[in-house]
C-alpha positions as CSV (number, residue, x, y, z in Angstrom):
1,M,15.2,5.1,12.4
2,F,18.4,3.8,10.9
3,A,17.1,0.3,12.3
4,A,13.6,0.4,11.0
5,V,14.8,1.1,7.8
6,A,17.2,-1.8,8.0
7,A,14.5,-4.0,9.0
8,L,12.5,-3.1,6.2
9,S,15.6,-3.9,3.7
10,L,15.7,-6.8,4.9
11,T,12.7,-8.1,4.1
12,A,12.3,-6.2,0.5
13,C,10.9,-8.1,-2.3
14,G,9.4,-10.6,0.3
15,T,10.2,-13.7,1.7
16,G,7.2,-15.8,0.7
17,E,6.7,-16.4,4.7
18,K,3.2,-15.5,5.7
19,P,3.3,-12.7,8.4
20,K,1.6,-13.3,11.8
21,S,-0.5,-11.2,13.7
22,G,0.7,-9.4,16.7
23,G,-0.4,-9.8,20.4
24,G,-3.2,-7.4,21.1
25,T,-4.2,-6.6,17.5
26,Q,-7.3,-6.7,16.0
27,F,-6.6,-8.1,12.4
28,V,-6.6,-11.8,11.6
29,Q,-4.2,-13.1,8.9
30,G,-6.4,-14.1,6.0
31,T,-5.7,-16.6,3.1
32,G,-3.1,-15.9,0.9
33,G,-1.1,-13.5,2.6
34,V,-4.0,-10.7,3.2
35,S,-4.6,-9.6,6.8
36,V,-8.3,-8.0,7.4
37,V,-9.7,-6.3,10.0
38,K,-13.5,-7.0,9.7
39,D,-14.8,-5.0,12.8
40,K,-14.6,-1.1,11.5
41,G,-13.9,-0.2,15.1
42,G,-10.8,-2.3,15.7
43,R,-9.0,-0.4,12.8
44,Q,-6.1,2.3,13.6
45,S,-6.1,5.2,11.8
46,A,-3.6,5.4,9.0
47,P,-0.6,7.7,9.9
48,G,-0.3,10.9,7.8
49,L,1.3,10.5,4.5
50,D,2.0,13.4,2.6
51,G,4.9,14.8,0.0
52,E,5.9,14.9,-3.5
53,T,4.7,12.8,-5.9
54,L,7.1,11.4,-8.8
55,D,5.6,14.2,-11.0
56,G,7.0,16.5,-8.3
57,K,3.4,17.4,-7.1
58,P,2.2,17.8,-3.6
59,L,0.0,15.1,-2.2
60,D,-1.6,14.4,1.1
61,I,-3.7,11.3,0.8
62,A,-6.1,12.0,4.0
63,E,-6.5,15.6,2.6
64,D,-6.8,14.8,-1.0
65,Y,-8.9,11.5,-1.0
66,K,-10.9,12.1,1.8
67,G,-13.9,10.0,2.0
68,K,-12.6,7.4,-0.6
69,I,-11.1,4.0,0.1
70,V,-7.2,4.3,-0.8
71,V,-5.3,1.5,-1.8
72,L,-1.8,1.9,-1.1
73,N,0.9,0.3,-2.6
74,V,4.4,0.4,-1.5
75,W,6.8,-0.5,-4.6
76,G,10.2,-0.2,-5.6
77,S,11.4,-0.1,-9.6
78,W,14.0,-2.6,-8.7
79,C,11.7,-5.1,-7.3
80,S,10.8,-8.4,-9.6
81,P,7.5,-8.5,-7.6
82,C,6.2,-5.1,-7.8
83,R,7.1,-5.3,-11.5
84,A,4.6,-8.7,-11.8
85,E,1.7,-7.3,-9.7
86,A,1.8,-3.9,-11.5
87,K,-0.6,-4.8,-14.2
88,N,-2.8,-5.9,-11.7
89,L,-2.8,-2.7,-9.6
90,V,-3.3,-0.9,-12.8
91,N,-6.4,-2.8,-14.0
92,V,-8.2,-3.1,-10.9
93,A,-7.2,0.8,-10.3
94,N,-9.2,1.4,-13.8
95,D,-11.9,-0.7,-13.1
96,Y,-12.7,1.0,-9.3
97,K,-12.1,4.5,-10.1
98,D,-15.5,5.4,-10.6
99,K,-16.8,3.1,-7.2
100,G,-15.1,5.8,-4.6
101,V,-11.6,4.0,-4.8
102,Q,-8.3,5.5,-5.1
103,F,-4.9,3.9,-5.9
104,V,-1.7,5.6,-4.6
105,G,1.7,4.4,-5.1
106,L,4.4,4.5,-2.4
107,N,7.7,4.6,-4.1
108,T,10.6,3.8,-2.0
109,R,14.5,2.9,-2.0
110,D,14.9,4.1,-5.5
111,P,17.5,6.7,-4.8
112,N,16.8,8.6,-7.8
113,P,13.3,9.1,-9.3
114,A,13.8,8.4,-12.8
115,P,13.8,4.6,-12.8
116,A,10.6,4.9,-10.8
117,R,9.2,7.1,-13.6
118,R,9.9,4.7,-16.3
119,F,8.6,1.8,-14.3
120,E,5.3,3.9,-14.1
121,K,5.2,4.9,-18.0
122,E,6.0,1.3,-19.1
123,F,3.1,0.0,-16.8
124,E,0.9,2.9,-17.9
125,V,0.4,3.5,-13.9
126,P,-2.7,6.0,-14.1
127,Y,-2.5,6.8,-10.3
128,P,-0.1,8.9,-8.6
129,S,3.0,7.7,-6.1
130,L,4.7,9.5,-3.5
131,Y,8.3,9.3,-3.8
132,D,10.2,8.4,-0.5
133,S,13.5,7.2,-1.1
134,S,15.0,7.1,2.3
135,G,11.6,5.2,4.0
136,K,10.6,8.3,6.1
137,L,6.9,7.8,5.2
138,L,7.0,4.2,6.2
139,L,8.2,4.9,9.6
140,R,5.2,6.9,10.2
141,F,3.2,3.6,10.8
142,P,2.5,2.6,14.5
143,K,4.0,-0.5,15.3
144,G,1.6,-3.1,15.9
145,S,-0.5,-1.9,13.1
146,L,-1.3,-3.2,9.8
147,N,2.1,-1.5,8.6
148,P,4.0,-2.3,5.3
149,Q,6.6,-4.8,6.5
150,A,8.0,-5.6,2.8
151,I,8.3,-4.3,-0.8
152,P,5.7,-4.7,-1.9
153,S,3.0,-4.5,0.5
154,T,-0.4,-3.3,-0.3
155,L,-2.7,-1.5,2.3
156,F,-6.2,-0.8,2.1
157,I,-7.5,2.1,4.0
158,D,-11.3,2.7,4.4
159,R,-13.4,5.9,3.8
160,D,-12.9,7.0,7.5
161,G,-8.8,6.8,6.9
162,K,-8.5,3.7,9.0
163,I,-6.5,0.6,7.9
164,A,-8.7,-2.2,7.0
165,A,-6.5,-4.7,5.2
166,R,-2.7,-5.3,4.3
167,A,-1.3,-7.9,1.9
168,L,2.9,-8.7,2.4
169,K,3.2,-9.7,-1.2
170,A,2.5,-9.3,-4.9
171,L,-1.4,-9.4,-5.4
172,T,-3.3,-10.7,-7.9
173,E,-6.3,-9.0,-9.7
174,D,-8.8,-11.4,-7.8
175,E,-7.2,-11.1,-4.6
176,L,-7.6,-7.1,-5.1
177,R,-11.0,-7.3,-5.8
178,K,-11.7,-9.7,-3.2
179,T,-10.6,-7.4,-0.7
180,L,-11.8,-4.6,-2.1
181,E,-15.8,-5.5,-2.7
182,P,-16.6,-5.7,1.3
183,L,-14.8,-2.2,1.3
184,V,-16.9,-0.7,-1.4
185,A,-20.0,-2.4,0.0
186,E,-19.5,-0.7,3.8
187,K,-21.5,2.2,4.5
């Protein structure tokens, strides 16, 4: 477990390099660092992600947001690219809340929740964030899947609970919308 957490910490706040798809996977590296699985049959199930939010409330993504598209953003209050993308995530979350899309944060590597709460207040984040200071939730993603490998990372989980796309960088509003639109259109 330590090795996995150490590997994630080495990639924290991204290097800017484009990730490559692994052998035998069903995803394709898209433009701008967003990997997408267009074929619904080739998508892997997202792991169970549950725990306490930064507000101390219980949250189980699969149960609480069943049937919704979930945009899961992995972030830390100490991460400059996370700060840079925060307003983009907030704007798109507000625009898509009535379209069956739920944004969720996954705060990691903040040893104390206070700085993360300040971050959310500063950027007026309207959606919950799971608090995962040790990175245990990140370890639930299976190897070879579109797992978060950097901070920030953003995963797009379809209505069936399958990972449809992943970005290993800070996203613009346009990139968020471009990735969400085909998922919203899926039946």
